[in-house]
C-alpha positions in Angstrom: 31.6 -3.5 21.6 33.1 -2.5 17.9 36.8 -1.8 17.6 35.3 1.4 16.5 33.7 2.3 19.6 36.2 0.4 21.7 38.8 2.9 20.5 36.5 5.7 21.2 36.3 4.2 24.7 39.5 3.1 25.4 41.8 6.5 24.2 39.2 8.8 25.1 38.8 10.4 21.5 36.2 12.6 20.0 33.6 10.7 17.4 34.0 12.4 14.0 37.8 13.4 14.2 39.5 12.4 11.2 41.5 9.3 13.0 38.4 7.7 14.4 36.9 8.1 11.1 39.7 6.4 9.6 39.9 3.4 12.1 36.0 2.8 12.0 36.1 2.8 8.1 38.6 0.5 7.8 37.1 -1.7 10.6 33.4 -1.6 8.7 35.6 -2.9 5.6 37.2 -5.6 7.1 34.9 -7.1 9.9 32.0 -6.9 6.8 34.6 -9.1 4.4 35.0 -11.7 7.3 31.3 -11.7 8.2 30.4 -12.2 4.7 32.4 -15.3 4.2 34.4 -13.5 1.5 37.9 -13.5 3.1 38.7 -15.8 6.4 40.6 -13.0 8.1 43.2 -10.6 7.8 46.0 -8.3 9.4 45.9 -4.2 8.6 49.4 -2.4 9.9 49.0 1.3 8.9 51.6 3.9 10.1 52.3 7.5 9.7 55.1 9.9 10.8 56.6 7.0 12.9 53.8 6.3 14.8 51.0 3.5 14.2 47.9 4.7 13.2 46.1 1.4 13.5 46.9 -2.3 13.6 44.1 -5.3 13.9 43.8 -8.8 13.2 40.3 -9.6 12.0 38.9 -13.1 11.7 40.8 -16.3 11.3 44.1 -18.1 10.7 42.7 -21.1 9.8 38.9 -22.4 9.5 39.4 -25.9 8.2 41.1 -29.1 8.7 43.2 -31.4 6.0 39.7 -32.8 4.9 38.4 -29.2 3.9 36.2 -29.3 7.0 35.1 -26.6 9.2 37.0 -26.4 12.5 34.9 -26.8 15.5 37.6 -24.5 17.0 39.1 -22.3 14.0 42.2 -20.8 14.6 41.7 -17.2 15.3 43.9 -14.3 13.1 46.8 -12.7 15.4 49.1 -9.7 15.0 51.8 -12.0 15.0 50.6 -14.4 12.4 52.7 -15.6 10.0 51.3 -15.4 6.5 52.9 -16.5 3.1 54.1 -13.4 1.5 53.9 -15.1 -2.4 55.1 -12.2 -4.7 56.2 -10.1 -1.8 59.0 -12.6 -1.4 60.5 -10.4 -4.7 60.6 -7.2 -2.9 60.9 -7.7 0.6 63.5 -10.8 0.6 64.8 -10.5 -3.6 65.3 -7.2 -4.4 66.6 -6.0 -0.8 69.4 -8.6 -1.1 70.0 -7.0 -4.9 69.3 -3.4 -3.4 72.3 -4.7 -0.7 74.8 -6.0 -3.3 74.2 -2.9 -5.2 74.9 -0.7 -2.3 78.1 -2.5 -1.6 79.2 -2.3 -5.1 79.2 -6.6 -5.5 77.1 -5.5 -8.7 75.4 -3.3 -10.8 71.8 -3.5 -11.8 73.2 -3.3 -15.8 75.7 -6.3 -15.2 74.5 -9.1 -17.8 73.2 -11.5 -16.3 75.7 -14.3 -17.7 78.3 -12.4 -15.9 77.5 -14.3 -12.7 74.9 -17.0 -14.6 77.0 -18.8 -17.4 73.8 -20.7 -18.6 72.7 -17.2 -19.8 75.4 -16.5 -21.9 73.4 -17.6 -25.4 72.6 -15.8 -28.6 69.1 -14.6 -27.4 69.9 -14.4 -23.6 73.2 -12.7 -23.6 71.9 -9.4 -23.5 69.5 -9.7 -20.9 70.4 -7.8 -17.3 69.7 -7.5 -13.7 68.0 -4.6 -14.4 65.4 -6.0 -17.0 65.0 -9.3 -14.5 64.3 -6.4 -12.0 61.9 -4.5 -14.0 60.0 -7.7 -15.9 61.3 -6.5 -19.2 63.8 -9.2 -19.8 61.7 -11.2 -22.2 61.4 -14.7 -19.8 57.7 -16.5 -19.5 56.0 -15.2 -17.2 55.0 -18.8 -15.7 55.9 -22.9 -16.4 55.5 -25.7 -14.3 59.2 -26.0 -13.5 58.1 -28.8 -11.3 57.2 -31.0 -14.0 61.2 -31.0 -15.4 63.0 -30.0 -12.3 63.3 -31.1 -8.4 66.3 -29.1 -7.3 67.5 -25.6 -7.9 70.3 -26.5 -9.5 67.7 -28.5 -12.3 65.6 -25.5 -12.1 68.2 -22.7 -13.1 69.1 -24.7 -15.9 65.5 -25.4 -16.9 64.6 -21.9 -17.1 68.2 -20.6 -19.0 67.2 -23.5 -21.5 63.5 -22.1 -22.4 63.1 -20.0 -25.1 62.5 -16.1 -24.8 59.0 -15.3 -25.0 59.1 -11.6 -25.5 62.0 -9.7 -27.1 64.6 -7.9 -24.4 63.3 -4.7 -22.9 60.4 -4.3 -25.5 57.6 -4.7 -22.9 56.7 -5.4 -19.1 55.7 -9.2 -18.4 55.4 -9.9 -14.9 57.4 -13.0 -14.8 58.4 -15.8 -11.6 61.5 -17.1 -13.5 62.9 -14.1 -14.0 63.4 -13.3 -10.1 64.2 -17.0 -9.5 67.3 -16.2 -11.7 67.8 -13.2 -9.4 67.9 -15.9 -6.1 70.9 -17.6 -8.1 72.8 -14.5 -8.9 72.7 -13.7 -5.0 74.1 -16.8 -4.5 77.1 -17.1 -7.1 78.0 -13.7 -5.8 77.7 -14.0 -2.0 78.7 -18.2 -2.1 76.0 -18.7 0.4 72.4 -20.1 -0.4 70.4 -16.4 -0.8 68.1 -17.3 2.2 71.3 -17.3 4.3 72.4 -14.2 2.8 69.1 -12.9 3.1 68.5 -13.6 7.1 71.9 -12.7 8.2 72.3 -9.6 5.9 68.8 -8.3 5.7 66.1 -9.6 8.4 68.4 -9.9 11.7 69.8 -6.2 11.1 66.7 -4.8 10.6 65.0 -7.1 13.3 62.8 -9.0 11.3 63.0 -12.1 13.1 59.9 -13.4 12.2 60.8 -13.6 8.4 62.0 -16.8 7.0 61.5 -19.4 4.0 60.4 -23.0 5.3 59.0 -21.7 8.9 58.5 -25.1 9.8 61.7 -26.2 9.6 62.8 -23.8 12.4 60.4 -24.9 14.6 60.1 -21.8 16.1 56.8 -20.7 14.8 53.4 -22.0 14.9 50.6 -19.6 14.1 50.2 -19.4 10.3 47.8 -17.9 8.3 46.6 -21.1 6.4 46.2 -21.2 2.7 44.9 -23.4 -0.2 44.0 -27.0 -0.2 46.7 -28.4 -2.3 47.3 -26.4 -5.1 44.3 -26.0 -7.7 44.3 -23.4 -9.1 48.1 -23.9 -10.1 46.8 -27.3 -11.3 43.9 -25.7 -13.6 47.1 -23.2 -15.0 48.3 -26.7 -16.3 45.6 -28.2 -17.2 42.9 -25.5 -18.5 44.2 -24.2 -21.7 41.9 -21.0 -21.4 43.9 -19.7 -18.8 46.7 -18.9 -21.3 49.4 -20.6 -19.4 49.6 -24.4 -20.8 52.7 -25.6 -22.1 53.4 -27.7 -25.6 55.8 -29.7 -24.0 54.3 -30.3 -20.9 51.9 -33.2 -20.5 49.8 -32.5 -17.8 49.2 -36.3 -16.4 52.7 -36.9 -16.5 53.2 -35.7 -12.9 50.9 -36.0 -10.1 52.9 -34.6 -7.0 49.7 -32.5 -6.0 49.6 -31.7 -2.5 46.1 -32.7 -1.1 45.9 -30.8 2.1 45.2 -27.6 3.7 48.6 -25.4 3.3 49.8 -24.0 6.4 53.7 -22.8 6.7 54.2 -24.6 4.0 54.7 -22.3 0.9 51.8 -22.1 -1.5 53.2 -21.4 -4.4 54.3 -24.4 -6.6 57.3 -23.6 -8.0 59.0 -22.7 -4.6 58.0 -26.0 -3.2 57.7 -28.8 -5.6 60.8 -28.0 -7.6 63.0 -25.3 -5.1 62.9 -27.0 -1.7 60.5 -24.0 -0.6 62.8 -21.6 -1.5 62.9 -19.1 -4.4 63.4 -15.6 -5.5 60.1 -15.2 -6.7 58.1 -16.8 -3.5 58.8 -18.6 -0.4 59.2 -15.8 2.4 56.9 -16.4 5.3 56.9 -12.5 7.5 54.3 -10.8 10.1 52.7 -7.1 9.5 55.2 -6.0 12.3 58.1 -7.3 10.3 57.8 -5.9 7.0 57.1 -2.7 9.2 60.9 -2.6 9.9 61.7 -3.0 6.3 59.1 0.1 5.3 60.6 2.2 7.9 64.1 1.6 6.8 63.0 3.0 3.4 60.9 5.8 5.1 64.1 6.9 6.6 65.9 7.6 3.6 67.9 4.1 4.4 68.5 4.5 7.6 68.2 2.4 10.7 68.5 3.7 14.0 70.3 6.6 13.1 73.1 4.4 10.7 73.2 4.1 7.1 72.0 0.7 6.1 71.2 1.6 2.1 72.4 4.7 0.8 70.2 7.4 -0.6 71.5 7.2 -3.9 71.1 3.1 -4.0 67.5 4.3 -2.9 67.0 6.7 -5.7 67.8 4.3 -8.3 65.5 1.5 -7.1 63.0 4.0 -6.8 62.7 5.7 -10.1 60.6 4.8 -12.5 61.7 3.4 -15.9 59.8 3.4 -19.2 56.9 1.5 -17.9 56.4 3.4 -14.6 57.7 1.3 -12.1 61.1 1.0 -10.3 63.4 -2.2 -9.6 61.6 -4.7 -8.3 58.8 -2.6 -6.6 55.6 -1.3 -8.6 55.3 2.2 -8.5 52.9 3.2 -11.7 49.7 4.9 -9.6 47.5 3.5 -12.1 47.6 0.4 -10.9 44.0 -0.4 -8.8 45.6 -1.3 -5.4 47.5 2.1 -5.3 45.2 4.0 -7.8 46.2 7.9 -7.7 49.1 7.9 -5.2 51.6 10.4 -4.8 54.4 10.5 -7.2 56.9 8.5 -5.6 54.9 6.2 -3.8 55.7 2.4 -4.2 54.4 -1.2 -3.4 53.2 -4.5 -4.5 51.0 -7.4 -4.3 50.8 -11.2 -3.3 48.8 -14.0 -4.8 48.0 -15.3 -1.6 46.3 -11.5 -0.8 49.0 -9.8 0.9 50.1 -6.3 -0.2 52.2 -3.4 1.0 51.8 0.3 -0.3 54.2 3.1 1.1 53.8 6.5 0.5 57.0 8.7 1.3 55.2 12.3 0.5 52.9 11.4 3.5 55.6 9.4 5.6 52.9 7.0 5.7 52.8 3.0 4.8 50.0 0.4 4.6 50.3 -3.5 4.9 47.3 -5.6 4.7 47.8 -9.1 5.0 44.8 -11.6 3.4 44.9 -15.1 3.9 42.0 -15.0 0.9 43.2 -18.6 -0.7 42.0 -20.3 2.6 38.3 -20.3 1.4 39.0 -22.3 -1.9 38.2 -21.1 -5.0 34.9 -19.7 -6.0 32.8 -21.6 -8.5 34.4 -20.0 -11.6 37.8 -21.3 -10.4 39.4 -18.4 -9.3 39.9 -17.1 -5.6 38.4 -14.3 -4.4 39.1 -10.9 -5.6 40.7 -8.4 -2.9 41.4 -5.8 -5.2 38.5 -3.4 -4.1 39.3 -3.9 -0.4 43.0 -3.1 -0.8 41.6 0.2 -2.8 38.7 1.0 -0.3 41.3 1.1 2.4 44.1 2.8 0.2 41.3 5.4 -0.5 40.5 5.7 3.2 44.1 6.7 4.2 44.6 9.0 1.3 41.8 10.9 2.6 42.9 11.0 6.4 46.1 12.5 4.7 44.7 14.6 2.7 42.8 16.2 5.8 
């Protein structure tokens, strides 16, 4: 029995109602993508007006062994499967932590970075603010293989501070992982504790996000992960293949060869986070479940309150969810021209992650869409890239918008 028919049968719903139509539409989209082997699996969680509209796990969390051969018994995807969030780390972890510190008046988003990171007190970087880092307008290079020159956090932060700026400060939005890596150091320097510990104690535990963590294998509490790639083939391309636009004149690709050669499961996919930062970075490294992410989203949709108590003030939320000159918020994407949330109502916000993860929040409809896909586990396509899940995100978003507008 299909999910659509099962839903109609289990709740005695009438075929053709808006909710049934939505569920059948989403089920058709995700089921077909798994069947066509475009993606291994996915978890979807849609919530509106405080109630779950639909949640379901599709396909498989892991299909291949460490020799990249098909498993005899592939691991099925489950609602509680932990995903490598990739760049959702930037908003779920880092931005929320900065938001918390702003709310407690421990920093201002317009503070210069050099106030907290002395290495940034240089002629070219002294005018970079925390706001610039959050909005990707600092001028810092988009990506650099830090692991070629650094293998711990202290070395990483020092290296980023020494790299020349790629663009004028504040002149344009250029998405930078390195800027968010520096935000992690700012959190550490202000709180006096590792920022992952700070996030766990001040963000995740209070929000009951008990399945959200860095380096989950070290905790030995979690066993079910959505596997990602076999090593880091795309990042290796970024180092070796100049046509991608990421090669660096000062990097000899052959001077380092610590690439992983097994299926990544419970280890962060991001190379800079894993090889250079011990699995923990302000840019990547978080693992979580759809249900845990929903806890954070619910706090935002409830105007910063949790169980009737203020967690983040409405004033701070307004600061972070006000569009800048580039039509985005602090940390969060708010540009409604972005394809994964195209034509969303004003005030909507979201983010995506390279592993296939995404969040869209539509406050006007008190609605959210959390879609987690482990797209990398299928491996690179013949053209050397991973399967593009943007059309899937777009179709699901449009289906939800159609439901909300009825």
